C-alpha positions as CSV (number, residue, x, y, z in Angstrom):
1,X,0.1,0.0,0.2
2,X,1.4,3.2,-1.0
3,X,1.7,5.7,1.9
4,X,-0.5,9.0,1.4
5,X,-1.1,12.0,3.5
6,X,-4.5,10.6,4.3
7,X,-3.6,7.2,5.5
8,X,-0.6,8.7,7.6
9,X,-3.2,10.9,9.5
10,X,-5.4,7.9,10.2
11,X,-2.6,5.7,11.4
12,X,-1.6,8.7,13.6
13,X,-5.1,9.4,14.8
14,X,-5.3,5.7,15.9
15,X,-2.1,5.8,17.7
16,X,-3.2,8.8,19.5
17,X,-6.7,7.4,20.6
18,X,-4.9,4.3,21.7
19,X,-2.5,6.0,24.0
20,X,-5.1,8.4,25.5
21,X,-6.9,5.7,26.4
22,X,-4.2,5.3,29.4
23,X,-5.1,8.9,30.3
24,X,-8.7,7.3,30.8
25,X,-7.6,5.1,33.4
26,X,-5.2,7.6,35.1
27,X,-8.4,9.8,35.3
28,X,-9.9,7.6,37.9
29,X,-8.2,9.6,40.8
30,X,-10.6,12.9,39.8
31,X,-14.0,10.9,40.2
32,X,-15.4,8.5,42.7
33,X,-17.8,7.4,40.1
34,X,-14.9,6.3,37.7
35,X,-13.2,4.5,41.0
36,X,-16.5,2.7,41.1
37,X,-16.4,1.7,37.6
38,X,-12.7,0.6,38.3
39,X,-13.7,-2.7,40.0
40,X,-11.7,-5.8,39.5
41,X,-14.3,-7.4,37.7
42,X,-14.6,-4.5,35.0
43,X,-10.9,-4.3,34.8
44,X,-10.5,-8.3,34.3
45,X,-13.3,-8.0,31.7
46,X,-11.4,-5.2,29.7
47,X,-8.2,-7.1,29.9
48,X,-9.6,-10.4,28.6
49,X,-11.4,-8.7,25.7
50,X,-8.2,-6.8,24.9
51,X,-6.4,-10.1,25.0
52,X,-8.6,-11.6,22.7
53,X,-8.8,-8.7,20.5
54,X,-5.1,-8.5,19.9
55,X,-4.6,-12.1,19.6
56,X,-7.0,-12.5,17.1
57,X,-5.6,-9.3,15.0
58,X,-1.9,-10.7,15.4
59,X,-2.2,-14.1,14.4
60,X,-5.3,-13.9,11.7
61,X,-5.1,-10.4,10.2
62,X,-1.4,-9.1,10.8
63,X,0.4,-12.6,10.4
64,X,-1.6,-13.3,7.2
65,X,-0.8,-10.0,5.4
66,X,2.9,-10.5,6.7
67,X,2.9,-13.9,4.7
68,X,1.2,-12.0,1.9
69,X,3.8,-9.5,1.7
70,X,6.7,-12.1,1.7
71,X,4.9,-14.0,-1.2
72,X,4.6,-11.1,-3.2
73,X,8.5,-10.1,-2.6
74,X,9.8,-13.6,-2.9
75,X,8.2,-14.6,-6.1
76,X,9.6,-14.3,-9.6
77,X,8.4,-14.0,-13.2
78,X,8.2,-16.9,-15.3
79,X,8.9,-17.6,-18.8
80,X,5.8,-15.9,-19.9
81,X,6.7,-12.7,-17.8
82,X,3.9,-13.5,-15.3
83,X,4.5,-13.4,-11.8
84,X,4.4,-16.7,-9.9
85,X,5.3,-17.8,-6.5
86,X,5.8,-21.6,-6.5
87,X,5.6,-24.2,-3.4
88,X,9.1,-23.3,-2.5
89,X,8.5,-19.5,-2.5
90,X,5.2,-20.1,-0.6
91,X,7.0,-22.1,2.0
92,X,9.7,-19.5,2.4
93,X,7.2,-16.9,2.7
94,X,5.7,-18.8,5.7
95,X,9.1,-19.1,7.4
96,X,9.9,-15.6,7.1
97,X,6.7,-14.6,8.5
98,X,7.1,-17.0,11.3
99,X,10.7,-15.9,12.0
100,X,9.7,-12.2,12.3
101,X,6.7,-13.4,14.5
102,X,9.2,-15.1,16.8
103,X,11.7,-12.4,16.6
104,X,9.0,-9.6,17.6
105,X,8.1,-11.9,20.4
106,X,11.7,-12.3,21.6
107,X,12.0,-8.5,21.4
108,X,9.3,-7.7,23.6
109,X,10.1,-10.3,26.2
110,X,13.8,-8.9,26.5
111,X,12.4,-5.3,27.0
112,X,10.1,-6.9,29.8
113,X,13.0,-8.6,31.4
114,X,15.3,-5.4,31.0
115,X,12.6,-3.4,32.9
116,X,12.3,-6.1,35.6
117,X,16.0,-6.6,35.8
118,X,16.5,-2.7,36.6
119,X,13.7,-2.8,39.2
120,X,13.0,-5.9,40.8
121,X,10.1,-4.7,42.6
122,X,8.3,-3.2,39.6
123,X,4.8,-4.2,39.3
124,X,2.2,-3.3,36.6
125,X,-0.8,-5.0,38.4
126,X,-3.3,-3.6,40.8
127,X,-4.8,-6.0,43.4
128,X,-8.1,-5.8,45.3
129,X,-6.4,-3.7,48.1
130,X,-5.4,-1.4,46.0
131,X,-8.6,-0.5,44.2
132,X,-10.5,-0.6,47.6
133,X,-7.7,2.2,49.0
134,X,-8.0,4.3,45.9
135,X,-12.0,4.3,46.1
136,X,-11.8,5.4,49.8
137,X,-9.2,8.3,49.2
138,X,-11.2,9.6,46.3
139,X,-14.5,9.3,48.1
140,X,-14.0,10.9,51.7
141,X,-17.7,9.9,52.5
142,X,-17.1,6.4,52.7
143,X,-15.6,4.8,56.2
144,X,-12.0,4.7,57.1
145,X,-11.1,8.0,55.5
146,X,-8.2,9.6,57.7
147,X,-9.3,12.8,59.2
148,X,-6.0,14.5,57.7
149,X,-7.3,13.7,54.3
150,X,-4.5,11.0,54.0
151,X,-5.4,7.9,51.8
152,X,-6.5,5.1,54.1
153,X,-8.3,2.2,53.4
154,X,-9.3,-1.1,55.1
155,X,-8.8,-4.2,52.9
156,X,-11.7,-6.7,53.0
157,X,-9.3,-9.4,52.8
158,X,-8.0,-8.6,56.1
159,X,-9.7,-6.1,58.5
160,X,-7.0,-5.7,61.0
161,X,-4.6,-4.6,58.8
162,X,-5.1,-0.6,57.6
163,X,-3.2,0.9,54.8
164,X,-1.3,3.8,56.2
165,X,1.3,6.0,54.1
166,X,4.1,7.2,56.1
167,X,6.9,9.1,54.6
168,X,8.8,5.9,53.5
169,X,6.0,4.0,51.9
170,X,5.1,7.3,50.2
171,X,8.6,7.1,48.6
172,X,8.1,3.8,47.7
173,X,4.8,4.3,46.4
174,X,5.9,7.1,44.4
175,X,8.8,5.4,42.8
176,X,6.7,2.3,41.9
177,X,4.1,4.7,39.9
178,X,7.0,6.5,38.1
179,X,8.9,3.0,37.2
180,X,5.3,1.7,36.2
181,X,4.8,4.9,33.9
182,X,8.5,4.2,32.3
183,X,7.9,0.6,31.8
184,X,4.4,1.2,30.2
185,X,6.0,3.7,28.1
186,X,8.7,1.3,26.9
187,X,6.0,-1.3,26.2
188,X,3.8,1.3,24.3
189,X,6.7,2.2,21.8
190,X,6.3,-1.2,19.9
191,X,2.8,-1.1,20.3
192,X,2.5,2.3,18.5
193,X,4.7,1.0,15.5
194,X,2.7,-2.4,15.0
195,X,-0.6,0.0,15.1
196,X,0.9,2.5,12.7
197,X,2.1,-0.2,10.4
198,X,-1.3,-2.2,10.2
199,X,-3.2,1.1,9.8
200,X,-1.1,1.8,6.7
201,X,-1.4,-1.7,5.2
202,X,-5.3,-1.8,6.3
203,X,-7.3,0.8,8.1
204,X,-9.7,-1.7,9.4
205,X,-7.2,-3.9,10.8
206,X,-5.2,-1.2,12.4
207,X,-8.5,0.4,13.9
208,X,-9.3,-3.1,15.5
209,X,-6.1,-3.3,17.0
210,X,-6.0,0.1,18.3
211,X,-9.3,-1.0,20.2
212,X,-7.7,-3.9,21.6
213,X,-4.8,-1.9,22.8
214,X,-6.8,0.9,24.1
215,X,-8.8,-1.5,26.3
216,X,-5.5,-2.8,27.3
217,X,-4.1,0.7,28.2
218,X,-7.0,1.5,30.5
219,X,-5.9,-0.5,33.5
220,X,-2.3,0.5,32.8
221,X,-3.4,4.1,33.4
222,X,-4.7,3.2,36.8
223,X,-1.7,1.0,37.6
224,X,0.3,4.4,37.0
225,X,-1.9,6.9,38.6
226,X,-2.7,5.1,41.7
227,X,0.8,4.6,43.7
228,X,1.7,8.3,42.6
229,X,-1.4,9.7,43.9
230,X,-1.2,7.9,47.2
231,X,2.4,9.0,47.4
232,X,2.0,12.8,46.5
233,X,-1.7,13.5,47.4
234,X,-1.6,15.1,43.9
235,X,-4.3,14.3,41.4
236,X,-2.4,16.7,39.0
237,X,0.9,14.5,39.3
238,X,-0.6,11.2,39.0
239,X,-2.3,12.3,35.7
240,X,0.9,13.7,34.4
241,X,2.8,10.5,34.8
242,X,-0.3,8.7,33.4
243,X,0.0,11.1,30.2
244,X,3.9,10.8,29.9
245,X,3.3,7.0,29.6
246,X,0.6,7.5,26.8
247,X,3.1,9.7,24.9
248,X,5.1,6.9,23.8
249,X,2.5,5.1,21.9
250,X,2.3,8.0,19.1
251,X,5.8,8.9,19.5
252,X,6.9,5.1,18.7
253,X,5.9,5.2,14.7
254,X,8.3,8.0,13.7
255,X,11.2,6.2,15.2
256,X,10.3,2.6,14.4
257,X,9.6,3.2,10.9
258,X,12.3,5.7,10.0
């Protein structure tokens, strides 16, 4: 497909939309209604839908188009001057497509390993206690809200343990939030490249992939904003780090395809 200004504009728009979904997750710190929606059940549904969409698009649409591209490139003209791709050519096309698929898997695996190697205590997941603490912090009318306004919550998993954030735990929470933002930004770079290339090849495929990535980015935004908010008591700082991690999505394509 020949790249046109229209195609490029659509591809970048899809990347921006998918990236901003991270900010949707981060905006939960501003509204108790959004926190109520960010229940473990709803997040699980979003992640499951995202996984299904991205797996289908990756294995059925993008992988198939990759093989088609190799088939078009590896074939040769026959004696009559007509393009032909024999069985050997088709087999090589499947091998090349599979090799690139495995290479991409290895690249993202190594990137994930590097992030965890740099910070062994890094986690991009939220447990039930985190969501309960966030709900209480944003909605002061709920029980167990500290009189000073500091986020405090009781976990239903253990009524005797109360989460209180002293100076040391605040520093650790802030570090966790920042590291999560950096890690998600790193992960968003190849996602942005994949969405851009898919949209340039087929807008429909790019749009569906962007939807899957957007569903995946919403819980990631919550994972960034929650610890930063608890550490700083600042909704703006929490949202800022979420926005920074989201920027990698549209930034990825220029660097990845240049």
